[in-house]
Backbone as JSON Lines, residues from 0, in Angstrom:
{"i":0,"aa":"M","n":[0.83,-1.17,0.0],"ca":[0.0,0.0,0.0],"c":[0.88,1.25,0.0]}
{"i":1,"aa":"E","n":[0.64,2.11,-0.93],"ca":[1.44,3.32,-1.05],"c":[1.02,4.34,-0.01]}
{"i":2,"aa":"E","n":[2.01,5.0,0.55],"ca":[1.74,6.02,1.56],"c":[1.2,7.27,0.88]}
{"i":3,"aa":"T","n":[0.05,7.74,1.35],"ca":[-0.54,8.92,0.73],"c":[-0.32,10.18,1.57]}
{"i":4,"aa":"N","n":[-0.04,10.03,2.85],"ca":[0.2,11.19,3.71],"c":[1.67,11.57,3.66]}
{"i":5,"aa":"K","n":[1.93,12.81,3.36],"ca":[3.3,13.31,3.37],"c":[3.43,14.23,4.57]}
{"i":6,"aa":"W","n":[4.29,13.88,5.47],"ca":[4.48,14.66,6.68],"c":[5.57,15.67,6.43]}
{"i":7,"aa":"R","n":[5.3,16.9,6.78],"ca":[6.28,17.96,6.64],"c":[6.5,18.58,8.01]}
{"i":8,"aa":"I","n":[7.75,18.79,8.32],"ca":[8.06,19.46,9.57],"c":[8.79,20.75,9.24]}
{"i":9,"aa":"E","n":[8.68,21.69,10.15],"ca":[9.38,22.95,9.98],"c":[10.88,22.7,10.05]}
{"i":10,"aa":"K","n":[11.62,23.29,9.14],"ca":[13.07,23.1,9.13],"c":[13.68,23.72,10.38]}
{"i":11,"aa":"F","n":[14.76,23.11,10.86],"ca":[15.48,23.64,12.01],"c":[16.23,24.89,11.6]}
{"i":12,"aa":"L","n":[15.95,25.99,12.29],"ca":[16.52,27.28,11.96],"c":[17.4,27.84,13.07]}
{"i":13,"aa":"A","n":[17.79,27.02,14.02],"ca":[18.64,27.38,15.16],"c":[17.85,28.01,16.3]}
{"i":14,"aa":"W","n":[16.72,28.62,16.05],"ca":[15.93,29.23,17.12],"c":[14.69,28.41,17.47]}
{"i":15,"aa":"N","n":[14.35,27.42,16.67],"ca":[13.13,26.64,16.9],"c":[13.43,25.19,17.3]}
{"i":16,"aa":"F","n":[14.47,24.99,18.08],"ca":[14.93,23.64,18.39],"c":[13.86,22.78,19.05]}
{"i":17,"aa":"R","n":[13.17,23.31,20.06],"ca":[12.19,22.48,20.78],"c":[11.08,21.98,19.86]}
{"i":18,"aa":"L","n":[10.55,22.85,19.04],"ca":[9.5,22.45,18.1],"c":[10.05,21.46,17.07]}
{"i":19,"aa":"W","n":[11.21,21.76,16.52],"ca":[11.84,20.9,15.52],"c":[12.11,19.5,16.1]}
{"i":20,"aa":"K","n":[12.66,19.45,17.31],"ca":[12.97,18.16,17.93],"c":[11.71,17.32,18.13]}
{"i":21,"aa":"L","n":[10.67,17.96,18.63],"ca":[9.41,17.26,18.85],"c":[8.85,16.71,17.53]}
{"i":22,"aa":"Q","n":[8.86,17.54,16.49],"ca":[8.33,17.1,15.2],"c":[9.22,16.02,14.57]}
{"i":23,"aa":"L","n":[10.52,16.15,14.7],"ca":[11.43,15.15,14.12],"c":[11.26,13.81,14.82]}
{"i":24,"aa":"E","n":[11.15,13.83,16.14],"ca":[10.93,12.58,16.88],"c":[9.62,11.93,16.46]}
{"i":25,"aa":"A","n":[8.58,12.74,16.26],"ca":[7.3,12.19,15.82],"c":[7.43,11.57,14.43]}
{"i":26,"aa":"L","n":[8.17,12.22,13.56],"ca":[8.37,11.67,12.21],"c":[9.15,10.36,12.27]}
{"i":27,"aa":"L","n":[10.19,10.31,13.08],"ca":[10.98,9.08,13.21],"c":[10.16,7.96,13.83]}
{"i":28,"aa":"I","n":[9.3,8.29,14.78],"ca":[8.4,7.29,15.36],"c":[7.43,6.78,14.3]}
{"i":29,"aa":"Q","n":[6.87,7.69,13.53],"ca":[5.9,7.32,12.5],"c":[6.54,6.41,11.45]}
{"i":30,"aa":"K","n":[7.81,6.63,11.16],"ca":[8.53,5.81,10.19],"c":[9.21,4.6,10.84]}
{"i":31,"aa":"D","n":[9.03,4.43,12.16],"ca":[9.64,3.34,12.93],"c":[11.17,3.37,12.85]}
{"i":32,"aa":"H","n":[11.75,4.57,12.94],"ca":[13.2,4.73,12.88],"c":[13.79,5.34,14.15]}
{"i":33,"aa":"L","n":[12.97,5.69,15.12],"ca":[13.49,6.35,16.32],"c":[14.48,5.46,17.06]}
{"i":34,"aa":"F","n":[14.27,4.17,17.03],"ca":[15.16,3.26,17.74],"c":[16.59,3.34,17.22]}
{"i":35,"aa":"M","n":[16.76,3.8,15.98],"ca":[18.11,3.93,15.43],"c":[18.91,4.99,16.18]}
{"i":36,"aa":"L","n":[18.24,6.03,16.64],"ca":[18.93,7.09,17.37],"c":[19.12,6.72,18.84]}
{"i":37,"aa":"E","n":[18.19,5.95,19.37],"ca":[18.27,5.58,20.78],"c":[19.32,4.51,21.03]}
{"i":38,"aa":"G","n":[19.52,3.63,20.05],"ca":[20.57,2.62,20.14],"c":[20.39,1.58,21.23]}
{"i":39,"aa":"K","n":[19.19,1.45,21.77],"ca":[19.0,0.49,22.85],"c":[17.88,-0.5,22.55]}
{"i":40,"aa":"S","n":[17.65,-0.74,21.3],"ca":[16.57,-1.63,20.9],"c":[17.11,-3.01,20.53]}
{"i":41,"aa":"N","n":[16.32,-4.02,20.79],"ca":[16.68,-5.36,20.36],"c":[16.63,-5.47,18.85]}
{"i":42,"aa":"K","n":[15.91,-4.56,18.2],"ca":[15.82,-4.59,16.74],"c":[17.21,-4.5,16.12]}
{"i":43,"aa":"L","n":[18.09,-3.71,16.72],"ca":[19.43,-3.54,16.16],"c":[20.23,-4.83,16.21]}
{"i":44,"aa":"T","n":[20.1,-5.6,17.28],"ca":[20.86,-6.84,17.39],"c":[20.26,-7.96,16.56]}
{"i":45,"aa":"E","n":[18.96,-7.85,16.26],"ca":[18.29,-8.9,15.51],"c":[18.41,-8.74,14.0]}
{"i":46,"aa":"M","n":[18.78,-7.56,13.53],"ca":[18.82,-7.36,12.08],"c":[20.24,-7.48,11.55]}
{"i":47,"aa":"S","n":[20.33,-7.73,10.27],"ca":[21.65,-7.86,9.65],"c":[22.34,-6.5,9.62]}
{"i":48,"aa":"D","n":[23.66,-6.54,9.46],"ca":[24.43,-5.29,9.38],"c":[23.97,-4.44,8.2]}
{"i":49,"aa":"E","n":[23.64,-5.09,7.11],"ca":[23.19,-4.38,5.91],"c":[21.86,-3.66,6.17]}
{"i":50,"aa":"D","n":[20.92,-4.35,6.78],"ca":[19.63,-3.73,7.1],"c":[19.79,-2.59,8.11]}
{"i":51,"aa":"S","n":[20.66,-2.8,9.09],"ca":[20.92,-1.77,10.09],"c":[21.52,-0.53,9.44]}
{"i":52,"aa":"E","n":[22.43,-0.72,8.52],"ca":[23.04,0.42,7.83],"c":[22.03,1.16,6.97]}
{"i":53,"aa":"I","n":[21.16,0.44,6.31],"ca":[20.12,1.08,5.48],"c":[19.21,1.94,6.35]}
{"i":54,"aa":"L","n":[18.74,1.39,7.48],"ca":[17.87,2.16,8.37],"c":[18.61,3.35,8.98]}
{"i":55,"aa":"D","n":[19.89,3.17,9.28],"ca":[20.69,4.27,9.82],"c":[20.78,5.4,8.8]}
{"i":56,"aa":"R","n":[21.04,5.07,7.57],"ca":[21.13,6.08,6.51],"c":[19.79,6.79,6.31]}
{"i":57,"aa":"M","n":[18.71,6.04,6.41],"ca":[17.38,6.65,6.26],"c":[17.11,7.64,7.39]}
{"i":58,"aa":"A","n":[17.48,7.28,8.62],"ca":[17.28,8.18,9.76],"c":[18.14,9.43,9.6]}
{"i":59,"aa":"V","n":[19.4,9.26,9.19],"ca":[20.28,10.4,8.97],"c":[19.74,11.3,7.86]}
{"i":60,"aa":"A","n":[19.22,10.7,6.8],"ca":[18.66,11.48,5.7],"c":[17.46,12.3,6.17]}
{"i":61,"aa":"M","n":[16.61,11.72,7.0],"ca":[15.47,12.47,7.53],"c":[15.94,13.67,8.34]}
{"i":62,"aa":"I","n":[16.99,13.49,9.12],"ca":[17.51,14.59,9.92],"c":[18.1,15.67,9.02]}
{"i":63,"aa":"I","n":[18.9,15.28,8.06],"ca":[19.52,16.25,7.14],"c":[18.46,17.03,6.38]}
{"i":64,"aa":"L","n":[17.44,16.35,5.91],"ca":[16.39,17.02,5.14],"c":[15.52,17.93,5.99]}
{"i":65,"aa":"S","n":[15.62,17.81,7.3],"ca":[14.82,18.66,8.18],"c":[15.6,19.87,8.7]}
{"i":66,"aa":"L","n":[16.81,20.06,8.21],"ca":[17.63,21.2,8.61],"c":[17.55,22.3,7.56]}
{"i":67,"aa":"S","n":[17.55,23.54,8.0],"ca":[17.62,24.63,7.03],"c":[19.0,24.59,6.38]}
{"i":68,"aa":"S","n":[19.12,25.15,5.2],"ca":[20.41,25.11,4.5],"c":[21.49,25.85,5.28]}
{"i":69,"aa":"N","n":[21.12,26.92,5.97],"ca":[22.09,27.66,6.76],"c":[22.62,26.83,7.92]}
{"i":70,"aa":"V","n":[21.75,26.12,8.6],"ca":[22.18,25.26,9.7],"c":[23.01,24.1,9.16]}
{"i":71,"aa":"L","n":[22.56,23.49,8.11],"ca":[23.29,22.35,7.52],"c":[24.68,22.76,7.07]}
{"i":72,"aa":"F","n":[24.8,23.94,6.5],"ca":[26.09,24.44,6.05],"c":[27.08,24.57,7.21]}
{"i":73,"aa":"N","n":[26.57,24.91,8.4],"ca":[27.43,25.14,9.55],"c":[27.7,23.88,10.37]}
{"i":74,"aa":"I","n":[27.15,22.76,9.98],"ca":[27.38,21.52,10.74],"c":[28.63,20.82,10.25]}
């Protein structure tokens, strides 16, 4: 089933951290990727290294895409 809802969060602009963090965590939960950042899930030990790396890259991509270009440039 194709996903029809596209979730958009406000980009991180350095002054809206609390809102951005809350929205990003919600997005990662919705995509079932939050455990990648927490690093304390049994899911990580049960999956192959290849699958773990793919999910890690997806979580990192979500974070990068949620940063304003100015913030990303300075990271």
